[in-house]
C-alpha positions as CSV (number, residue, x, y, z in Angstrom):
1,X,-118.8,-97.0,79.9
2,X,-115.6,-99.0,80.4
3,X,-113.7,-95.7,80.8
4,X,-111.5,-95.2,83.7
5,X,-110.5,-92.2,85.8
6,X,-112.3,-89.3,87.4
7,X,-115.3,-87.7,85.7
8,X,-113.7,-84.3,86.4
9,X,-110.7,-85.3,84.2
10,X,-113.0,-85.2,81.1
11,X,-114.9,-82.7,79.2
12,X,-118.7,-83.1,78.9
13,X,-118.5,-83.7,75.2
14,X,-116.0,-86.5,75.7
15,X,-118.2,-88.1,78.3
16,X,-121.2,-87.8,76.0
17,X,-119.3,-89.8,73.3
18,X,-118.6,-92.8,75.5
19,X,-120.5,-96.0,75.0
20,X,-122.9,-96.5,78.1
21,X,-124.8,-99.4,76.7
22,X,-122.6,-102.1,75.4
23,X,-122.0,-103.5,79.0
24,X,-125.7,-104.4,79.1
25,X,-126.0,-106.1,75.6
26,X,-125.3,-105.6,71.9
27,X,-128.7,-104.1,71.5
28,X,-127.7,-101.1,73.5
29,X,-124.3,-100.7,72.0
30,X,-123.3,-97.1,71.2
31,X,-125.9,-95.7,73.5
32,X,-124.3,-92.4,74.6
33,X,-124.0,-90.9,78.1
34,X,-126.8,-88.3,78.3
35,X,-126.2,-84.7,79.1
36,X,-128.3,-83.4,82.1
37,X,-130.3,-81.2,79.7
38,X,-131.2,-84.3,77.5
39,X,-132.3,-86.3,80.5
40,X,-134.4,-83.5,81.8
41,X,-136.0,-82.9,78.4
42,X,-136.8,-86.6,78.1
43,X,-138.5,-86.8,81.6
44,X,-140.3,-83.4,81.1
45,X,-141.7,-84.4,77.7
46,X,-143.1,-87.7,79.4
47,X,-144.3,-86.1,82.6
48,X,-141.8,-88.0,84.6
49,X,-141.1,-86.6,88.1
50,X,-137.4,-86.3,88.8
51,X,-135.3,-86.5,91.8
52,X,-131.8,-85.1,90.8
53,X,-129.1,-86.3,93.0
54,X,-126.2,-83.9,93.0
55,X,-123.0,-86.0,93.2
56,X,-120.1,-83.7,93.3
57,X,-116.5,-84.8,93.2
58,X,-114.5,-84.0,96.3
59,X,-113.7,-80.3,96.3
60,X,-116.3,-79.4,93.7
61,X,-119.4,-79.4,96.0
62,X,-120.2,-75.7,95.7
63,X,-119.7,-75.4,92.0
64,X,-121.5,-78.6,91.2
65,X,-124.5,-77.6,93.3
66,X,-124.8,-74.2,91.7
67,X,-124.3,-75.5,88.1
68,X,-126.9,-78.2,88.5
69,X,-129.5,-75.9,90.0
70,X,-129.0,-73.4,87.3
71,X,-129.4,-76.1,84.5
72,X,-132.6,-77.4,86.1
73,X,-133.9,-73.9,86.6
74,X,-133.5,-73.2,82.8
75,X,-135.3,-76.3,81.7
76,X,-138.2,-75.7,84.2
77,X,-138.3,-71.9,84.2
78,X,-141.9,-71.8,83.2
79,X,-143.0,-73.8,86.2
80,X,-140.8,-72.2,88.8
81,X,-142.7,-69.8,91.2
82,X,-141.5,-67.7,94.2
83,X,-141.6,-69.9,97.2
84,X,-141.6,-73.1,95.1
85,X,-139.2,-74.5,97.6
86,X,-141.9,-74.5,100.3
87,X,-143.2,-77.9,101.3
88,X,-146.8,-76.6,101.2
89,X,-146.5,-75.1,97.7
90,X,-144.4,-77.6,95.7
91,X,-145.3,-78.2,92.1
92,X,-144.8,-81.9,91.7
93,X,-143.7,-81.3,88.0
94,X,-140.6,-79.5,89.2
95,X,-137.5,-81.7,90.0
96,X,-136.3,-82.2,93.6
97,X,-132.6,-81.7,94.2
98,X,-130.9,-83.9,96.7
99,X,-127.4,-84.6,97.9
100,X,-125.4,-86.1,100.6
101,X,-123.1,-83.0,100.3
102,X,-124.7,-80.2,102.3
103,X,-122.5,-77.5,100.7
104,X,-123.9,-78.6,97.3
105,X,-127.6,-78.1,98.6
106,X,-126.6,-74.6,100.1
107,X,-125.1,-73.6,96.7
108,X,-128.1,-74.9,94.8
109,X,-130.3,-72.8,97.0
110,X,-128.2,-69.8,96.3
111,X,-128.3,-70.5,92.5
112,X,-132.1,-71.3,92.2
113,X,-133.9,-70.6,95.5
114,X,-137.3,-71.7,94.2
115,X,-136.2,-75.3,93.4
116,X,-137.2,-77.8,96.1
117,X,-134.3,-79.4,97.9
118,X,-133.7,-82.5,100.0
119,X,-131.1,-83.7,102.5
120,X,-129.9,-87.2,101.5
121,X,-128.7,-89.5,104.2
122,X,-127.9,-93.2,104.8
123,X,-129.2,-93.6,108.3
124,X,-131.5,-90.9,109.6
125,X,-129.5,-88.9,112.1
126,X,-130.8,-87.7,115.4
127,X,-130.4,-84.1,114.3
128,X,-132.2,-84.7,111.0
129,X,-134.8,-81.9,111.6
130,X,-132.2,-79.2,112.5
131,X,-130.2,-80.1,109.3
132,X,-133.2,-80.0,107.0
133,X,-134.3,-76.7,108.4
134,X,-130.8,-75.2,108.2
135,X,-130.7,-76.2,104.5
136,X,-134.1,-74.9,103.7
137,X,-135.0,-78.4,102.4
138,X,-138.5,-79.7,102.0
139,X,-137.7,-83.4,102.1
140,X,-135.6,-86.0,103.8
141,X,-134.2,-88.8,101.5
142,X,-133.0,-91.8,103.4
143,X,-132.0,-95.4,102.9
144,X,-135.1,-97.5,103.3
145,X,-133.3,-99.8,105.5
146,X,-132.8,-97.1,108.1
147,X,-136.5,-96.2,108.2
148,X,-139.1,-97.2,110.7
149,X,-142.7,-96.4,111.1
150,X,-141.8,-94.0,114.0
151,X,-139.2,-92.1,112.0
152,X,-141.6,-91.9,109.1
153,X,-144.3,-90.5,111.3
154,X,-141.9,-87.9,112.9
155,X,-140.8,-86.7,109.4
156,X,-144.2,-86.4,108.1
157,X,-145.7,-84.8,111.2
158,X,-143.0,-82.2,111.0
159,X,-144.4,-81.2,107.6
160,X,-141.6,-82.6,105.4
161,X,-141.7,-84.9,102.4
162,X,-140.1,-88.3,102.9
163,X,-138.3,-90.1,100.0
164,X,-136.3,-93.4,100.2
165,X,-134.1,-95.6,98.3
166,X,-133.7,-98.4,97.1
167,X,-136.9,-100.4,97.3
168,X,-136.9,-103.5,95.2
169,X,-139.7,-105.7,96.8
170,X,-143.4,-104.9,96.3
171,X,-144.1,-105.8,99.9
172,X,-141.6,-103.4,101.3
173,X,-142.9,-100.7,98.9
174,X,-146.4,-101.2,100.4
175,X,-145.2,-101.0,103.9
176,X,-143.3,-97.8,103.2
177,X,-146.3,-96.1,101.6
178,X,-148.4,-97.2,104.6
179,X,-146.0,-95.3,106.8
180,X,-146.5,-92.2,104.8
181,X,-143.4,-92.3,102.5
182,X,-144.1,-90.0,99.5
183,X,-141.8,-91.6,97.0
184,X,-139.0,-94.1,96.5
185,X,-136.6,-95.2,93.8
186,X,-136.1,-98.8,92.7
187,X,-133.7,-100.8,90.6
188,X,-136.3,-103.4,89.8
189,X,-139.3,-101.8,88.2
190,X,-140.1,-105.1,86.7
191,X,-140.6,-106.6,90.2
192,X,-142.4,-103.5,91.6
193,X,-144.7,-103.2,88.6
194,X,-147.3,-100.5,88.0
195,X,-149.9,-102.0,90.4
196,X,-147.8,-102.8,93.5
197,X,-149.9,-100.6,95.8
198,X,-152.8,-102.8,95.1
């Protein structure tokens, strides 16, 4: 946006008035920063599955986790079911909440227990399973660079979903899917394309 300073120093309506498109090109000038509700409504109307990463500012982990979960639960209230955060009963139309901040995941669970959650990590830690279980998460989200076929097999055989980031080459995407990765994000959809899995 070209704005400086902490997000927490501004009100949501101020952030929503910032120009988030001019940096890209003149064609996108005056494109506003979307509110979470607007982004969720857009994705839901187009049947786009969403992985919502909770990115709290330091010291705001608990509040951010709770507020984000409550906002998502309102938008998807008609799809939420008791036990919807169980890996065997997930509704793929319902967003997945993920965060590096475990306090935010705990708070999200307390605010909307039927939303599925994921532990987000850079490198897969040795105690990943204990942490995922403690958080009541259904998924492990990891940097694709830290994954191996053995790790993917261990996560999947334990009954969890596996998501990874950021995959920008079709060959790597195919390899990860062959390992059992359920989903990934990309910065280069133009390179991945709709038929990358072949």
